[in-house]
Structure formats: structure tokens, C-alpha cells
N, C-alpha and C positions, 0 to 999 in steps of 0.2 A: 657630628659636625664639626667639632674643633679638630677633631684627628682628620678628616677629610680635608678642611680647611689648610692645615698644617702641610698635609701630603701635597696639596695643589700649590700651594708657596713654594715650598721645596722644588717640586719639579718643575715649576715655572722659572724660578730662578737658576737651577741646572740648566734648564732646556731652553732657556729665552733664546740664543744664539742660532741655537739649529731651527726652534719654531719661527723665529722673525723672517729667518732666509727661506724657510718652506712656504711659510704664509704668503710671502713675496710672490716665489713661484706659483704658487697655486691662485692667485689674483692674474699673474699674467696669462698662466695659462687658461683661465675662465674668460678673459678678456679675448685671447688667440681663438679659441673654440665659439665665440658669440656670434660671428658671422653662418656658424651650422648650428647654432641652438633655433628650436622652434619659438614663435611666441609664446606657447602655454609653459615652455622651459622657462623663457626669461621671466615671466611672471612667477613660477614657482621659485625661481633663484631669488628674486627679489624679495618676494614675501619670507624664505629662509634667512637672507642675508638682513633683512629689517629686525626681524626677531633676534637673531643672534646679536645684533647691534642694540636692542632693548634691553635684552638680558646682561648684557656686559654694562653697559649703562648705569644698571640697577644695581649691580653686583659693587661697581666701583661707588657709588653712592653710598651704600651701605658701609665701605670701607672707610670712606669720609667720616662717616657717624662715629664708625669706632673709635676711630683716630682722634675724634672731637673730645669725645667722652673720656680716653685715655690722656687727653691733654699733648698728644705726640706732635707737634709743630711742625718739625720737620716734613713727617709724615702729609701732614694736613696739607701743607702747600703742594707737596709732590702730587699728591693725589687730586687734588682741587685742578691744578693745572691740568692733567691726564682727562679728570671728568669733563672739564669745560670744552674741550678739544672734542673728545667722544659725542656729546651732547649736539655741536657744530655739526659733525659729520654724520649723525643720525639723521638730525633736523633735513641736511640738504639730501639725504637720501631718501627720507620720506616723499619729500618734493618730486623728487626723481622717480620714484616708483610710479606716483602717479602722474607724471607726464608721460612717463613709457607705456602706461596702460592708456592714456588717451592717445597718443601717440598710435601704438599699433591698432587701437579701433580704428581707427583714421587712416590706416594705412602708410602712415608716414615712417616706413623702416628706417631711415636714415636718422631722425631724430629719435626713434626708439633705440636705436643702437648705441648713441650718444649715452642715453639716460641711464641705459643699462650698464655700461662702461663706468660710469659716476657711482652707481651703485657697489659694484664690483671693487672699483678701488677705494672706496670709503670703506668697504669690510676689511680689507687688507689692513687699512690706517687703524680702523678701529681694534682687531686683532691687534697688532702691533703695540697699541696703547694702553690695552687690556693687560698683555703680559707686561709692560712697564709701570703698571700701577701695581701690580703684583710684586714687582721688585721694590716700589714704594712700601706696600705693606708690609714686607718682609723688611724693611729697614726699620719699619714700626715697631716690628715687634724685638726688634735687636736696642733699639733706642729704648724700649720701656723695660726691656730684660733686666735681671740683675745677675751681676756678675761677681763672685766671690774669687778672691785670690789668695793664695796660700803662699808664703815668703820663706822661706826656710834660710835660715843663715848660717853661714858657715865661717870658721876663723880665717880672717885674711891675712896671708903671710905681708912680710916687710916687701918682698921681691912679687909685688902684686903685679900680674901681666896686663890688667885691664887700667893700669897709670899711664895717662898719654906720654908719650915719647918727650924727652929734654935735649931742646935744641942748643946747639952751642956752638956760635961761629968761630970761636977761636980752634977748633977740632975740625973744622969744614963740616961740622952736620948743621946746616942751617934749614928753618921751615921752607917747604916749597911757595914760590911767590901765590899771592892770592889774586893776582889778576894780569892779563897779559901787557898792560901798561907799566907795571913796576919794574 
């Protein structure tokens, strides 16, 4: 379980720019194809989208609980913001799914199309926020992790190159101006 979570987090952090771009494209593709989609396919898509959104909300909720147990304040704040938005998108999508079904049953295809598009867009946004939540959770892991630093000292010579340069106006070696107004 832990190994799977670590792999997913690593993959999510590394793949976030690619995944976010692909998801935007898939949502746009889904919306473009919506006019060719049958009512049954629209209902199946909405059901699948709602289930994916519910699972994402549940997973991010669990991440918040873990962050709270570990008292990782930065991660709690980040995850909570994502979770709140994801819950709102899920709620809107559930309502849109119901409205879409009713519109299809009543033959109001324009309304059904509008509600279908809302679900597709919400799914893309939930996927984006899920990826961002994975990044927040990765930050939690880094925040709570322990880092050991080993310092190896060496003898410092009198001509240490790390010393700041000495500025001497008498010899024309003056410091650069600190602002354009000097």
C-alpha cells in the first residue's frame, strides 16, 4: 500500500505538466465529440465521471486526515483548498447529471448537451486538482521527512576564494551601484 502510494506520488509529481495538458485535451475532445454521442453514451460518461470524481474526493480526504495526524500544516492548508473545490465540482456535476438525464428523457437535447459539457469540464478540473493535491501531499512527505547533513571541514587557507571582494575606491575598484538612482 505504502509502496503504491509513494510510486503514485512520484509519478504524479513528475508527470503533472504532461498529465494536466493531456487531461485538458481529453476534456476538449470529449466536449467536441459530444454532439456525436448518443444519449446512452452521455449517461455512461456522466456515471463514469461522477464515480471518478467521488473516488478522487475520497482519496484527497484521506490525504487531509493523514496530514492532520502528522500535523503537517502546510499540506493541510494546500490539501484542504483542493478538497473544497473538488467537493464543489462534484456537487455541481451530480446536479448536472440528474438534470442531463431528465433533459434526455424529456427530449430537451440542448439542455442535456449543456449539462453533459458541465460534467466533462468538471471532470477535467477535478483531475487537475487531484494532481495538485498529490503534489501537496508530496510536499507533506518532504515536510515531515528527516534530513541528515554531513559536513566535512577542510583547512581554510589564508587566500580563501570564498571571501567577498574588497572594494577600494582609491584604486578604482568600487562596488557596483545598488540602484539606478545613485
